[in-house]
N, C-alpha and C positions, 0 to 999 in steps of 0.2 A: 187321380189314378191311385188306387191302393198300392201300398208298398208290400203289404202282406195280404194274400188272397183269402177270401172266405172259403171255407171248405164246401165243396159241392157234395151234398148228401149221397148222390148216386155213385160217386167215386170214392167215398170214404170207407175206411175199414169198419167192420160191423160194430165195434164198440163205440166209435165216434158217431156213426149213423144213428145208433140207439140213443146216445146222449142228445143229439140234435132232434130226434123224433120226440123225446120227452120234453124238450124245451118247446117244440111246436105244439104239443098236446096241452101244455100248461098256459102258453102265451098266445096261441093261435097262429104264430109265425115265429121264425127264427131271426131275430135282429142280426144285422151284419156284424155287430161287435162280437156276439157269441159265436157266430159262424166263423169269424176270423180267429177268435181265441181257440176254437176247436182244432186249429193246426197243431196245437198241443192239448190233447184232452185233459192233461193235468191242469193247465191254465184255465180252461173253461170250467172244469169241475171246481177248482179253487174259488173262482169268481162266483159261481152259482151257490156254493156252500156258504161263502161269506155273506153274500146278499140274503140268502134264506135265513141264516142265523140272525142277522140284524133285523129282518122283518118280524121276528118273534120277540124282539126286545121291547123296552118300555116306550120308546119314542114312537109317536104316531106316524103313519105313512105320510101325512101332510108335511110334518117337520122333516122327515127324512128326504122328501123330494125338495123342500126348500134348501136344505143343506147341499144336496146334489147340485142345485142351480147356483148357489153361492160359490161352491168349489169350481164348478164347470166354468162359470164366468171369470172367476179369478185366474183360471188357467187357460182361458180363451179356447175352450174345447167346444167347437161347433157341434160335434156329434152329441156330446153329453147334454149341452144346453138344449138342443132340439129334442132329444129323447126325454129329458126330464121335464121339459115344458109340457109335452104330451102326457107323460105319466103323472105329472103334478096335477093336471086338469082332471085326470081320472081319480086322483086322490082328493079332489074337492077344491083345488086352487082355482081362482079366477085368472083370466089373462093378466090383469093388473098385478095380482099377487105373484104370478110367476116372474114378471118383470121386477117387482120389488125384491123378491128373493135373490135375483141376479145382482142386485145392488146391496145385498145383505141387510135388507130392512123388511119389516113385516107389520101386520096390523096390531099385534100385541107386543108389549115390551118384552115379555118372556121369549117369544119367538125371535125378536130382533136381537136380544142378548145372545141367544144360541147361534144365530147366523153371523153376528159380528165375531164371536169366538171362533167359529169355523173358518171364517175368512182370515182371522189372525193366525190360526194354526198354519194355513197355507202360506201366507206372506212372511211369517216369522219362523217357518219351518219347525213349528211345535214348541218354540222357545217362548212360553208364556210366563207371566208373573203370577205370584200368589193372588194379587188383587184381581187379576182376570178371572181366575177360578172362583174367587169369592163373589164376584159380580154375578156369575152363573148361579151360585148357591142362593144369593139374594133374589134372583129371578125365579127361584123355585125348583132348581135342578139339584138332585142328590148326586152322590158320587157315582152311582150306577148310570144315571142319565148322562153325566159328564163323560164317563168312559164310552158310552154309546155315541155321543157326539164325535169324539175323537175317532172311533172306529168307522163311523160313516164318512168322515173326512178322508180317512185312509183308503176306504173302498173306492171313493170317488177320485182320489189322486191316482190310484191304480188305473181306473178306466180312462181318465183324462190322458195320462201318459201313454197308455196302451194305444189309444186312438191317434195320438200325435205321431207315435212311431209307426203304427200300422197304416196310417192314412185311410182309416175306415171310412167308407162311403156312407154318408148320412142317408138313412132309410126311414126317417121320421120327417114330418113337415118341418122344413127349415124355418128358423126364427131369425128375424132381423137383428142387427147389432142394436144395442141400446143407444138411445139418443143421449147426448151429454146433458148433464143436469145444469 
């Protein structure tokens, strides 16, 4: 049962209804997370703007989805793991690659380094060492890409925590828990 209710478009103030209509136009539907964020249009707009800005960055959609899966799994966010499994597949990830990303591993060393760094940011609350950043550079990431990895982690921390507090109902195909290695 959700703790925060999604906004019903029919009952929403005009500005909120317009915001949700624009989301529906772009995405084909309004995911429960955005409908719930719309309880505060400022929150929904901030999320959408942050997400849109990062989509125009240098990291490919595939890696952004892998980071989202790593962060979501690290925070045990069923909503985000389910959503980003579906979105990751749309970005070209296979089922196995979505599971690997949840474990902070990937088919290339470069992607694995980025995912491990993202996981470390979550577990160590951003307190990384010089060597950790240098490992990313050695894997081919410049300072701008490293900044975008951090920003993608922050965006996903926000959505994970929002869903935990809101109790957002999962409206994507649910994914099973990972089997122990």
